C-alpha positions as CSV (number, residue, x, y, z in Angstrom):
1,M,161.2,31.6,229.0
2,E,162.4,32.6,225.4
3,T,164.9,31.0,223.2
4,T,165.0,30.3,219.2
5,A,163.8,27.6,217.0
6,A,164.3,26.4,213.4
7,Y,161.0,26.9,211.6
8,Y,160.0,25.0,208.6
9,N,157.2,26.2,206.7
10,G,156.2,22.9,205.0
11,N,156.3,24.3,201.5
12,T,160.6,24.7,200.9
13,A,163.3,22.2,202.8
14,G,165.1,25.3,204.3
15,S,164.3,26.8,207.7
16,V,164.7,30.2,209.4
17,Q,165.4,31.0,213.1
18,V,162.4,32.4,215.0
19,P,161.9,33.6,218.4
20,V,159.8,31.2,220.8
21,S,158.6,31.6,224.2
22,L,157.0,28.9,226.7
23,Q,154.3,29.9,229.1
24,G,152.7,27.4,230.9
25,S,151.1,24.8,228.2
26,R,151.4,27.3,225.6
27,L,154.1,27.9,223.3
28,G,154.5,31.0,221.3
29,Y,156.6,31.9,218.0
30,V,157.1,35.0,215.7
31,V,156.6,34.3,212.0
32,N,156.9,37.2,209.5
33,G,156.0,39.5,212.2
34,Q,152.9,37.8,213.4
35,D,152.5,36.3,216.9
36,L,151.6,32.7,216.8
37,W,150.7,30.5,219.7
38,V,150.0,26.7,219.8
39,D,148.8,24.9,223.0
40,L,151.2,22.0,223.7
41,G,148.5,19.6,225.3
42,V,146.7,19.2,221.9
43,T,149.5,19.4,219.3
44,T,151.7,16.7,218.3
45,M,155.1,16.5,220.0
46,R,158.1,14.3,218.6
47,P,161.0,13.6,221.1
48,P,164.4,13.7,219.7
49,I,166.2,11.0,218.0
50,A,169.4,10.6,219.7
51,R,170.7,14.1,220.4
52,G,168.6,15.8,217.7
53,A,165.9,18.5,218.1
54,W,162.4,18.2,219.5
55,V,159.7,18.3,216.5
56,I,156.6,20.5,217.2
57,E,153.9,20.2,214.5
58,L,152.0,23.0,213.7
59,G,149.7,21.9,210.9
60,G,150.0,22.1,207.1
61,G,153.5,20.8,207.4
62,A,155.1,23.4,209.3
63,E,157.1,22.6,212.1
64,L,159.3,23.7,214.8
65,H,162.6,22.3,215.7
66,I,163.6,23.1,219.1
67,D,167.0,22.0,220.6
68,D,167.4,24.6,223.7
69,E,167.6,22.2,227.0
70,R,165.8,24.8,229.1
71,I,162.8,24.4,226.7
72,T,163.0,20.6,225.8
73,S,163.4,19.8,229.5
74,R,159.6,21.7,230.0
75,L,158.5,20.1,226.8
76,A,159.3,16.3,228.3
77,S,157.2,17.3,231.3
78,Q,154.4,18.1,229.1
79,R,154.7,14.8,227.2
80,S,154.1,12.5,230.3
81,G,151.0,10.6,229.1
82,F,150.8,6.7,229.6
83,I,152.6,5.5,226.4
84,E,155.3,8.0,227.4
85,R,155.9,6.8,230.6
86,L,155.8,3.5,229.3
87,E,158.8,4.2,226.7
88,G,160.7,5.6,229.7
89,A,160.4,2.5,232.2
90,W,162.3,-0.4,230.9
91,H,160.7,-2.8,233.4
92,W,157.1,-2.0,231.6
93,A,158.4,-2.6,228.2
94,L,159.8,-5.9,229.4
95,I,156.6,-6.8,231.0
96,S,155.0,-5.8,227.4
97,A,157.4,-7.8,225.4
98,L,156.4,-10.9,228.0
99,V,152.8,-10.4,227.6
100,A,153.1,-10.2,223.8
101,I,155.4,-13.5,223.6
102,T,152.6,-15.4,226.2
103,S,149.7,-14.3,223.9
104,T,151.6,-15.5,221.0
105,W,152.3,-18.8,222.5
106,A,148.7,-19.1,223.8
107,L,147.1,-18.2,220.6
108,L,149.4,-21.2,218.8
109,T,149.1,-23.4,221.6
110,W,145.5,-23.2,222.3
111,G,143.9,-20.8,220.1
112,V,144.7,-22.1,216.5
113,P,143.7,-25.6,217.6
114,I,140.3,-24.6,219.2
115,A,140.0,-22.7,215.8
116,A,141.1,-25.8,213.7
117,K,138.6,-28.0,215.1
118,Q,135.7,-25.5,214.9
119,V,136.5,-25.0,211.1
120,A,137.1,-28.8,210.6
121,F,133.6,-30.1,212.0
122,A,132.0,-27.0,210.1
123,L,133.4,-27.8,206.7
124,P,130.5,-28.4,204.3
125,E,130.5,-31.7,202.6
126,D,130.9,-30.4,199.0
127,I,134.4,-28.8,200.3
128,S,135.3,-32.0,202.2
129,S,134.6,-34.2,199.1
130,R,136.7,-31.8,197.1
131,M,139.5,-31.9,199.2
132,R,139.4,-35.5,199.5
133,E,139.4,-36.2,195.7
134,E,142.0,-33.6,195.2
135,G,144.3,-34.8,198.1
136,L,144.3,-38.6,197.3
137,G,144.7,-37.4,193.2
138,I,148.1,-35.7,194.3
139,M,149.0,-38.5,196.5
140,D,148.4,-40.8,193.6
141,E,150.7,-38.8,191.5
142,L,153.7,-38.7,194.0
143,F,153.4,-42.1,195.8
144,F,150.8,-44.4,194.8
145,S,150.3,-46.8,191.8
146,E,147.3,-49.4,191.2
147,S,146.8,-52.0,193.9
148,R,148.1,-55.4,193.2
149,L,146.1,-57.2,195.6
150,D,143.9,-60.2,194.0
151,E,140.1,-59.5,194.1
152,E,139.6,-62.1,196.9
153,D,141.7,-60.3,199.4
154,R,140.4,-56.5,198.4
155,S,136.8,-58.1,199.0
156,H,137.6,-59.5,202.3
157,V,139.1,-56.0,203.7
158,T,136.2,-54.3,202.2
159,T,133.9,-56.5,204.0
160,L,135.7,-55.8,207.3
161,F,135.5,-51.9,206.4
162,K,131.9,-52.0,205.9
163,K,131.1,-53.9,209.1
164,I,132.7,-50.8,210.9
165,Q,130.9,-48.5,208.7
166,S,127.5,-50.0,209.8
167,T,128.3,-48.8,213.5
168,H,127.3,-45.4,212.9
169,P,125.6,-43.6,210.2
170,K,128.3,-40.6,210.1
171,F,130.7,-43.4,208.6
172,E,128.6,-44.2,205.5
173,S,130.5,-41.6,203.4
174,Y,133.6,-43.1,204.3
175,Q,135.7,-44.9,201.5
176,L,138.3,-47.5,201.5
177,E,140.9,-47.4,198.9
178,F,143.8,-49.8,198.1
179,R,147.1,-48.5,196.8
180,Y,150.6,-50.3,196.0
181,S,153.4,-47.9,197.2
182,E,157.0,-47.9,197.5
183,I,156.7,-46.4,201.0
184,G,155.8,-49.8,202.2
185,P,153.2,-51.1,204.9
186,N,151.0,-47.8,205.8
187,A,147.7,-46.6,206.1
188,F,146.2,-43.2,206.0
189,A,142.9,-41.4,206.9
190,V,142.7,-38.5,204.1
191,P,140.7,-35.5,205.0
192,G,137.4,-35.7,203.7
193,G,136.8,-39.6,204.3
194,F,139.2,-41.7,202.6
195,V,141.1,-44.5,204.6
196,V,143.9,-45.7,202.3
197,M,145.8,-48.9,203.1
198,T,148.8,-50.0,200.8
199,D,149.1,-53.6,199.7
200,Q,152.1,-54.0,201.8
201,L,150.3,-53.5,205.0
202,I,147.7,-55.9,204.3
203,E,150.5,-58.6,203.2
204,L,152.0,-57.7,206.7
205,A,149.1,-58.4,208.8
206,E,149.0,-61.8,210.5
207,N,145.2,-62.2,210.8
208,E,141.8,-60.6,210.6
209,D,142.2,-59.0,214.0
210,Q,145.0,-57.0,213.0
211,L,143.4,-55.8,209.7
212,V,140.2,-54.7,211.7
213,A,142.4,-53.0,214.1
214,V,144.1,-50.8,211.9
215,L,140.8,-50.1,209.8
216,A,139.4,-49.2,213.2
217,H,142.2,-47.0,214.2
218,E,142.1,-45.0,210.9
219,V,138.2,-44.7,211.2
220,G,138.5,-43.1,214.5
221,H,141.0,-40.6,213.0
222,L,138.2,-39.7,210.5
223,Y,135.5,-39.5,213.1
224,G,137.7,-37.0,215.1
225,R,138.8,-35.4,211.8
226,H,142.5,-35.2,212.9
227,S,144.3,-35.2,209.7
228,L,142.2,-32.3,208.6
229,R,142.7,-30.5,212.2
230,I,146.5,-31.1,211.5
231,L,146.1,-29.7,208.1
232,L,144.4,-26.4,209.6
233,Q,146.7,-26.1,212.2
234,N,149.6,-25.8,210.0
235,S,148.2,-23.3,207.8
236,T,147.1,-20.7,210.7
237,T,146.1,-17.8,208.6
238,A,143.6,-19.9,206.8
239,V,142.2,-21.5,209.8
240,L,141.8,-18.0,211.6
241,I,140.2,-16.1,208.7
242,A,137.6,-19.2,208.3
243,A,137.2,-19.3,211.9
244,F,136.3,-15.7,212.4
245,T,134.6,-14.5,209.3
246,G,132.9,-17.8,208.4
247,D,134.3,-18.0,204.7
248,L,135.1,-21.5,204.3
249,S,135.8,-21.4,200.5
250,S,139.5,-20.8,200.8
251,I,140.0,-24.2,202.7
252,T,140.1,-26.1,199.5
253,A,143.5,-24.4,198.4
254,L,145.3,-26.6,201.1
255,S,144.2,-29.9,199.1
256,A,147.7,-29.3,197.7
257,A,149.4,-29.7,201.4
258,I,147.4,-33.1,202.3
259,P,150.8,-35.3,201.1
260,T,153.0,-33.4,203.1
261,I,151.0,-33.5,206.2
262,L,150.0,-37.1,205.9
263,M,153.7,-38.2,205.1
264,Q,155.7,-35.8,207.3
265,A,153.1,-34.5,210.1
266,K,152.8,-36.3,213.3
267,Y,149.5,-36.5,215.2
268,S,149.5,-35.4,218.4
269,R,149.3,-37.9,221.7
270,D,145.7,-36.9,222.1
271,F,144.7,-37.5,218.6
272,E,146.5,-40.9,218.5
273,R,145.0,-41.8,222.2
274,E,141.3,-41.1,220.5
275,A,141.9,-43.0,217.5
276,D,143.4,-45.9,219.6
277,E,140.1,-45.9,222.0
278,F,138.0,-45.9,219.2
279,A,139.8,-49.0,217.9
280,F,140.0,-50.8,221.1
281,D,136.0,-50.0,221.8
282,Y,135.3,-51.9,218.5
283,L,137.4,-54.5,219.0
284,D,136.2,-55.4,222.4
285,A,132.7,-55.0,221.1
286,N,133.0,-57.4,218.1
287,G,135.2,-60.0,219.9
288,Y,138.4,-59.1,218.3
289,S,141.7,-59.3,220.3
290,D,142.6,-55.7,221.7
291,E,146.1,-56.4,221.2
292,A,145.9,-56.6,217.6
293,L,146.7,-52.9,216.9
294,S,149.8,-53.3,219.0
295,K,151.1,-56.2,217.6
296,L,150.6,-55.0,214.0
297,L,152.6,-52.0,214.6
298,L,155.4,-54.3,216.3
299,L,155.4,-56.2,213.0
300,L,155.8,-53.0,211.3
301,E,158.6,-51.8,213.3
302,D,160.4,-55.2,212.8
303,S,159.9,-54.9,209.1
304,V,162.0,-51.8,208.8
305,G,163.9,-51.8,212.3
306,K,163.9,-51.8,215.7
307,D,163.7,-48.0,216.2
308,D,160.2,-46.0,215.8
309,S,162.1,-43.2,214.3
310,E,162.8,-45.9,211.2
311,V,159.4,-46.3,210.5
312,P,158.2,-44.6,207.4
313,G,155.1,-42.4,206.7
314,R,152.6,-41.6,209.2
315,F,153.1,-44.7,211.4
316,S,156.1,-42.9,212.8
317,S,153.7,-40.5,214.7
318,H,152.5,-43.6,216.7
319,P,153.4,-43.8,220.5
320,P,155.9,-46.6,220.8
321,S,154.1,-49.7,219.9
322,R,156.3,-51.7,222.8
323,E,154.7,-49.1,225.3
324,R,151.1,-50.0,223.8
325,V,151.8,-53.8,224.4
326,D,152.9,-53.2,227.9
327,K,149.7,-51.0,228.3
328,D,147.5,-53.9,227.0
């Protein structure tokens, strides 16, 4: 089967018409009186865009452009590999798209949290300490000022915190910080080992049981490294690089995001449940009321409004407090 094609030599922009013939999987063409052949099974063929010509790459930038339907229909049959079949089958294209979407969803839903947990618990102490100091330093600049509590109140709460620390060797590195803040009553578990309580939350608590409950709850968050895991989960690229390469040095750069995570991000229900269970276990084991945490959260709701959506800061992430009271 013979026709003509546009030949481009790869050196100039212009083309010349040359005779071509197709014999099985071999395409012959004549350039400057010389008979040349190309094996279509090993050369690159580019199908046309819209109504354009088929392009046969000859090497060195040279190409044949063929638009004779008698030849191009045969070229299409030569190009019938797996990828080409996919391109010509819409249902396979749809399946491929669904697989890609499902894989991405699975990675974000399960893969990233698993990787974040792995990185969080593998983080060296020096990096954790640096994140803790830098994170709290930024929060001090944005939200906090020096505590206005009297020394007696601070000493009392510190004693309660130290009793919780004494229950596990890993808690010894945790630190309690007091701050005054315009955000009102609140408490935070800062990645790296700080529990921050505002003066207003301490003043809001009606009794020692409620103070112990919130301290134990925040220690539960630190023990599970929940705030650090939330920080990492919101930094997908960093956590995946750290998880797969083992290079954790770049994690400290996330310190600047700690205030945003603590003030706006919500803990998952699983994280809240773990911290609740830790607090309830401690309360039960030490003779405190296991309703103390729920009742403190109700006081917090009442101090700012009846709707949980009005609760400021990270306490808005807690499951509805009235549900907790019913559960207790």
